[in-house]
C-alpha positions in Angstrom: -47.8 -65.6 1.2 -50.7 -68.0 0.8 -52.3 -67.7 -2.7 -55.8 -68.6 -3.8 -56.1 -71.5 -6.3 -56.6 -69.1 -9.2 -54.5 -65.9 -9.8 -55.0 -63.3 -12.5 -51.7 -63.4 -14.4 -50.0 -60.2 -15.5 -50.8 -59.3 -19.1 -48.8 -56.4 -20.4 -50.1 -54.1 -23.1 -53.4 -53.3 -21.6 -55.5 -56.3 -20.4 -54.3 -56.2 -16.8 -55.9 -53.2 -15.3 -56.4 -52.1 -11.7 -60.1 -52.9 -12.1 -59.3 -56.5 -13.1 -56.7 -56.9 -10.2 -59.2 -55.5 -7.7 -62.1 -57.7 -9.0 -60.3 -61.0 -8.3 -59.0 -62.6 -5.1 -55.4 -62.0 -6.1 -54.1 -60.5 -9.3 -50.9 -59.1 -10.8 -50.7 -55.6 -12.3 -48.5 -55.7 -15.4 -46.0 -52.8 -15.6 -43.7 -54.2 -18.3 -44.9 -52.0 -21.1 -46.4 -49.1 -19.1 -44.9 -45.7 -18.9 -43.5 -44.6 -15.5 -46.5 -42.3 -15.1 -49.0 -45.0 -15.9 -47.2 -47.4 -13.6 -47.5 -45.0 -10.7 -51.2 -44.4 -11.3 -51.9 -48.1 -11.6 -50.0 -49.1 -8.5 -51.9 -46.4 -6.5 -55.2 -47.7 -7.9 -54.7 -51.4 -6.9 -56.1 -52.5 -3.6 -54.0 -54.9 -1.4 -53.2 -57.6 -1.5 -51.9 -57.6 -5.1 -48.8 -58.4 -7.1 -46.8 -56.3 -9.6 -44.8 -57.6 -12.5 -41.7 -56.1 -14.1 -39.8 -56.9 -17.3 -36.2 -57.0 -16.1 -33.4 -55.5 -18.2 -31.8 -57.8 -20.8 -29.0 -57.7 -23.4 -29.9 -55.6 -26.4 -30.5 -57.4 -29.8 -27.8 -57.3 -32.4 -27.8 -53.9 -34.1 -27.5 -55.5 -37.5 -30.7 -57.4 -36.9 -32.6 -54.3 -35.8 -31.4 -52.4 -38.9 -32.3 -55.3 -41.1 -35.9 -55.5 -39.8 -36.3 -51.7 -40.0 -35.3 -51.8 -43.7 -37.7 -54.7 -44.3 -40.6 -52.9 -42.8 -39.6 -49.5 -44.3 -39.4 -47.9 -40.8 -36.7 -45.9 -39.0 -35.0 -47.5 -36.1 -36.9 -46.3 -33.0 -35.3 -44.7 -30.0 -35.7 -47.1 -27.0 -34.9 -46.3 -23.4 -35.1 -48.4 -20.3 -37.3 -47.1 -17.4 -36.7 -50.2 -15.2 -35.0 -48.3 -12.5 -37.8 -45.8 -12.1 -40.4 -48.6 -12.1 -38.4 -50.6 -9.5 -38.4 -47.6 -7.3 -42.2 -47.3 -7.7 -42.8 -50.8 -6.6 -40.5 -50.3 -3.6 -42.7 -47.3 -2.6 -46.0 -49.2 -3.3 -44.8 -52.4 -1.5 -47.2 -54.9 -3.1 -47.4 -58.3 -1.5 -45.5 -59.8 -4.3 -43.2 -58.4 -7.1 -42.5 -60.8 -9.9 -39.9 -60.7 -12.7 -40.3 -61.7 -16.4 -37.5 -62.1 -18.9 -35.0 -62.6 -16.2 -34.5 -62.6 -12.4 -34.0 -60.0 -9.8 -30.5 -59.6 -8.4 -29.7 -60.5 -4.8 -29.6 -56.8 -4.0 -33.0 -56.2 -5.6 -34.4 -59.1 -3.7 -33.1 -57.7 -0.4 -34.6 -54.3 -1.2 -38.0 -55.9 -1.9 -37.8 -57.8 1.4 -36.9 -54.6 3.2 -40.3 -53.1 2.3 -42.2 -56.3 3.0 -42.7 -57.6 -0.6 -41.9 -61.1 -1.7 -39.7 -61.5 -4.8 -40.8 -64.1 -7.4 -39.3 -65.0 -10.7 -41.0 -66.4 -13.9 -39.1 -69.4 -15.2 -39.4 -71.6 -18.2 -36.5 -74.1 -18.1 -34.4 -76.2 -15.7 -31.5 -73.8 -16.0 -33.7 -70.8 -15.1 -35.2 -72.6 -12.1 -31.7 -73.4 -10.8 -30.5 -69.8 -11.2 -33.6 -68.3 -9.6 -33.1 -70.6 -6.6 -29.5 -69.7 -6.3 -30.4 -66.0 -6.2 -32.8 -66.6 -3.3 -36.2 -65.7 -4.7 -39.2 -66.4 -2.5 -41.1 -68.4 -5.2 -41.3 -69.2 -8.9 -44.0 -68.8 -11.5 -43.4 -71.8 -13.8 -44.5 -71.0 -17.4 -45.3 -74.0 -19.5 -45.3 -74.2 -23.4 -49.1 -73.7 -23.7 -49.0 -70.3 -22.1 -50.3 -67.3 -24.0 -48.4 -64.0 -24.4 -44.7 -63.7 -24.3 -42.5 -66.7 -23.7 -40.7 -65.6 -20.5 -37.3 -67.1 -21.5 -34.6 -65.1 -19.9 -32.7 -64.6 -23.3 -34.6 -63.5 -26.3 -32.1 -65.4 -28.4 -33.3 -68.7 -26.9 -36.0 -70.7 -28.6 -39.0 -71.4 -26.3 -38.4 -74.3 -24.0 -40.5 -77.4 -24.6 -40.2 -78.9 -21.2 -43.7 -79.8 -20.0 -45.2 -77.7 -17.2 -45.6 -80.9 -15.2 -41.9 -81.8 -15.5 -40.8 -78.2 -14.7 -42.9 -78.1 -11.5 -41.1 -81.2 -10.1 -37.8 -79.2 -10.2 -39.0 -76.4 -7.9 -38.2 -76.8 -4.3 -40.3 -74.2 -2.7 -43.4 -72.0 -3.3 -44.6 -72.3 -6.9 -47.4 -71.0 -9.2 -48.2 -72.9 -12.5 -48.9 -70.9 -15.6 -49.9 -72.0 -19.1 -52.9 -73.8 -20.6 -55.3 -73.3 -17.7 -58.8 -73.1 -19.3 -61.2 -74.7 -16.9 -61.6 -76.1 -13.4 -60.2 -79.5 -14.4 -56.9 -77.8 -15.3 -56.9 -76.0 -12.0 -57.5 -79.2 -10.1 -54.9 -81.1 -12.1 -52.2 -78.6 -11.3 -52.2 -79.3 -7.6 -50.7 -75.8 -7.0 -52.0 -72.3 -7.4 -52.3 -71.3 -11.1 -51.9 -68.0 -12.9 -54.5 -67.5 -15.6 -54.2 -64.9 -18.3 -56.0 -66.0 -21.5 -59.1 -66.9 -19.4 -59.5 -63.3 -18.2 -59.0 -61.6 -21.6 -62.7 -61.1 -22.1 -63.5 -60.2 -18.5 -65.6 -57.0 -18.2 -62.8 -55.3 -16.2 -59.9 -56.3 -18.6 -58.4 -53.6 -20.7 -58.5 -55.8 -23.8 -59.3 -53.5 -26.8 -62.5 -53.8 -28.8 -60.5 -55.0 -31.8 -58.7 -57.6 -29.8 -62.0 -58.8 -28.2 -63.1 -59.3 -31.8 -60.0 -61.3 -32.7 -60.4 -63.5 -29.6 -64.0 -64.4 -30.6 -62.8 -65.3 -34.2 -61.7 -68.8 -35.2 -58.2 -67.6 -36.1 -55.6 -70.0 -34.5 -52.8 -69.0 -32.2 -49.2 -69.0 -33.4 -45.9 -68.7 -31.6 -43.8 -66.2 -33.4 -41.4 -63.2 -33.0 -43.6 -61.1 -35.3 -45.6 -59.6 -32.4 -42.7 -57.9 -30.5 -39.4 -59.3 -31.6 -39.6 -61.9 -28.8 -41.2 -65.3 -29.0 -44.9 -64.9 -28.1 -48.1 -66.8 -28.6 -51.0 -64.8 -30.1 -53.7 -64.8 -32.7 -52.4 -65.4 -36.2 -52.7 -62.3 -38.5 -51.7 -61.2 -42.0 -48.5 -59.7 -40.5 -47.5 -62.9 -38.7 -48.0 -64.9 -41.9 -46.0 -62.4 -43.9 -43.1 -62.3 -41.4 -42.6 -65.8 -40.0 -38.8 -65.6 -39.6 -38.0 -62.3 -37.9 -34.8 -62.3 -35.8 -34.8 -61.4 -32.1 -35.3 -57.6 -32.0 -37.1 -56.9 -28.7 -38.0 -54.1 -27.7 -37.4 -52.4 -31.1 -40.0 -54.3 -33.2 -43.2 -53.2 -31.6 -42.7 -49.4 -32.1 -42.1 -50.2 -35.8 -45.4 -52.1 -36.1 -47.7 -50.1 -33.8 -50.3 -49.7 -36.5 -50.8 -53.5 -36.7 -53.5 -55.4 -34.8 -52.2 -58.1 -32.6 -53.6 -60.1 -29.6 -51.5 -62.3 -27.4 -53.3 -65.5 -26.4 -52.6 -69.1 -25.4 -53.0 -72.2 -27.5 -56.3 -73.9 -27.7 -58.2 -71.0 -26.2 -61.6 -72.4 -27.0 -64.6 -70.2 -26.3 -63.6 -67.6 -23.7 -66.1 -66.4 -21.2 -67.3 -62.8 -21.4 -68.3 -62.0 -17.9 -67.2 -60.1 -14.7 -63.8 -61.3 -13.6 -65.2 -62.7 -10.3 -67.5 -64.9 -12.3 -64.6 -66.2 -14.4 -62.7 -66.9 -11.3 -65.6 -68.9 -9.8 -65.9 -70.8 -13.1 -62.2 -71.7 -12.9 -62.3 -72.8 -9.3 -65.3 -75.1 -10.0 
């Protein structure tokens, strides 16, 4: 499909709401951390055209690492189940314009199923190897995440360190439709990209965003951003907190860590966020497009 120059990126954990998706020209609803029931309700509340984002299944972390972190935090090992199959069925039923994957790539069979209902299948990629594999599987396009992006690093393996290839270098490797993501803060960044851009951090203080009051407070503070596994067990960029300072060396334990730290404040955000605009999402979109 033909995208506008600015897209509201999927932000799991609350910020991406149907109200935000519906307020902009094109946005993604983030289903990665939603329950199946919430995913159904949000898909039904989104007005076309829109996109939906899924966290694809991935290998489990080493059990010894999970037990070690649980002991360190004084918490039991939580029960974790995958509801990916149910969510994938929901997006097939909703048939949004685009369905994108994070933490991996759809299989050829899944891509065919999405095409059968009229949805495009896109993959989020962070490295040359991921770009090559996504192309081999036949995705319709790629969302290329650069190292300045906020939120989770979308590396396909949680055991991999975040790729440091520049966004500009990665974009040259994609032969086909592409969206750039990471470090877009103003109209000059949008113009420089030369392709549609997905913005997450810029919309965190939008009136329609589901960003919690506490996280809005953190975003307005002068606390710097840090890339760490302390937020979820996967590398992610967010506001530095007492917990991230106390646990700088946690092993890869996604998705077990977050249930063990649910009482902790955390806010995922990009580097060099500057002063974010508090305004209706449409006004933020107009600011970004210049």
